N, C-alpha and C positions, 0 to 999 in steps of 0.2 A: 465376747459383747463387751463394749465400752459403756459406762455410765456416767452420769455426772457424778461428780465426787459428794457434793451435797445430798444427793439422792442415796447415795451408798452409804454416807453417815447416819441419814435419817431412819433407813430401814434396819441398819445394826444396832439402832437404839441408843445412838450416842446424844443425839438430841434431836427437835423438830428440823424440818429443812431451813426454817428461815434462821434458826440459831445455828444451825450448821454453817450456813452462809457467813453467819457473823465472825464465828470461829476461825473460818478460813481467812476471810479478809484481815483478821485481826493477828496472823500469823500463828496460830495455834497448832496448825496441821501440816504434818509432814507426807510425802509422798515418796517411797523409796528414799528416804533420808533427806530430801529436800523439801523444803519450806514453801508451802504453795499459798498464795494470797489471791490467784486469778480464778473469780468466779467462773462455773461452766467447765473447768478442767474436768477432762474425762479419765476414767480409771478402769482398768480392766479387773479380773479375778487374780492375776498374777502379780498386781501391785500391792506393797505393803503400806498400809497407811497407819498413821499414829497421831493422836490429839495428846498434845502435852507430853509425849514421850510414851504414852501409853498405847498399845498396839489395837486396832480396833479388829475384832472379832466378827468376822462376816459370815452369816449364816443364812439359811432358807428362810424367808418370813413366813410365818403361819398364822391362822386365825380360826379360832374357835367360839362356839358360843356354849356356855355351860349353864346347866338348870340348878342353880347353888341351893341346896337345901338350908333350913334354918340352923342356927347352931355352927356356923363356918363363918370365918374371918375373911374379908374381900382383901387380902395382902399377900404379896409373896412369900412372907414369913410373920411369925408372932412370937415376941419374947415371953408370952405365957404359955407356950408350946400348945396352944389350942388347935384344934384342926383349920386349915386355910383351904382355899380354893386351888392351892398349888398340889393338894393331896390327891386330886382328882385326876391327875396328868403325869403319874408314875414313868411313863414311857417316853413322854415327848422329853426330846435332847434339847431342843432349842429353849432359849431363855424366855419365856412367856411370862407375862405378868397381866393382872386385871385392868381392863379399862374403868376408870373411875371407882367408886364404892357402891356396896349395898351393904346395909346394917347387917350385923351379926344375926339378929333374929327377923330379918327379911329373907324370903327365898326369891328366886324368878333368876331371870336372865341377867347374865354378866358376859361380855367380851373378854377374851383373853387373845393377847397376840404378842409379838415382839417388833411389831411396826411401829417404832416411836411417833413417826410423822402422822400415821393414821390414828393413833390413840390421841393426840396431842388436839387433832383436827375435831376428834369425837368428844371431846371434855372441854373444849374451849367456849365459854359462854355465848361468844358471840354467833356460833354457828346454830344453837337452839335445835338439837336434835330431840324428838319426843321420846318420851318413856312413859309406858301405859302402866297402870298398876291396878291391882284388885285388892280393895281394903274391907277386910270384917271389922266393922266398929261397933261400940256400945252407944245404945239408943236408937231410935227410929228418926232416919235423917229424912228430912222433907223439901220440899221445893226450896224454899228459902235457904236453906244449908247449902243447897247445891249452888245457888245463886252467889253465894258469898265465896265459894269454893273458885268460882269461874271467874269473878271478877278480881281475885286477889285478895289475900289478907295480910295484915299487918304483923310481923313477926319480927324482934329482937329490933324494932324501929323501922324496920324496911319492908315495904308490901311487895308480895310475891306477884309474879307476871300472871298474867290472865291464864287460867286453865279450861280443860274440858272435865266436865263432871257427869255422871249417868249414875242413876239408883238401878241397880240389879234385880233386889229384893230385900224383903223384910222380915222378920220373925217376931211377931207381937209377943210371943209366949216367952220366948228368951231376950227379949227387947235387944236386939241386934239389927244391924243393916249391911248388905253387901253392896258397896260402891265401887265404881269403875272411875279413876282419875288418871288424867293424861297432863304432864307438865313437859317444860323442856329446860327448866332450871336444875341445878345439882346441889342446892345449898344442904348443909347437915342435917340429917333428920326432917328433911322438909314435908314429906308426906305425911308424917307422925303430928308434926307441928302443927300442920293445916287443919288437921281433923281435931286436935285438941283444942285449937282456937276456937271452934265452933261448938266445943262441948261434946265431943264423940270420938272418945279416945281408941286408938286403932288397938284391935285385939289379936289381928293378923295381917301379915301384908306379904304380898307376892308382886314382884316385877314380872308383867307377861311379855312386854316387849322392849326392844332397844331399836328406835327407828322403825323400819318395816321388817326386823328381825324378832319373830317371836319363838316361843318355847313349846309351841305345838308340837306334838310327836318326840319331845325330849322330855323323858322322864327324869325326877328329881335326882340328882348326884349323877346325872350321865351329860354328855357334850357331842356336840357334833361338829365337823370342819365346816368350815364356809364355803359355799360354792365361789368359782371364780368370777361368775357375775355377779355375786352378792357384794364380793369385795370391791369389785369395778365400781357399784352403784354406790356403795359409802363414799369412794374417792371422787366421786362425780358430784356428790349431793355437796362435800364440802369445797369443791372448786367452783361450785355454782352459787355458794350462799356468799 
């Protein structure tokens, strides 16, 4: 079976499909020793592909949803030798990596894959994939607080996009609230900073879903492989946005 060269490069994690096309047109790519600049060139499993002299290692694309525990780094490696999301996949031979980031002390949904094109699409700001969080915060959250979260809050001189906020419960004795917040941005520590800005620091945070994928039925520290229809649905969402 033959596939377009840029698609094969993207699925091998070389770069996004668009960037792979740029690499091809600029003459960085060789197939069986010959420089290829023609977009749309098709290759098979028997063809040898190189980018700037480095062989492209082609492998099966895989997709996993991990329920990350707190105290785990969302990275392929850590220079401080702390536990990373990779430690939960000792038997996976493909070179997977996390899609986006989730704070060290935040638990919940993390996508893992070796599909560079999909990872790029999921994290690109223009596609606006929703991420749903449950936050336990200090203080009793009221309607005015929720409205502020929904309308957007200025953090570092830039206003956050509109969000969805829902009060789940309050504990008058402990003076805490449980709030559900849905955002589609990925700014650094965004959820924590939003709650801090309205005077309700986060005590505990969990990401319950990434787009339509939820951690329901996936225990902390466990993962499941995505189904074919789920992968196709993610790809369609990117193509249709």
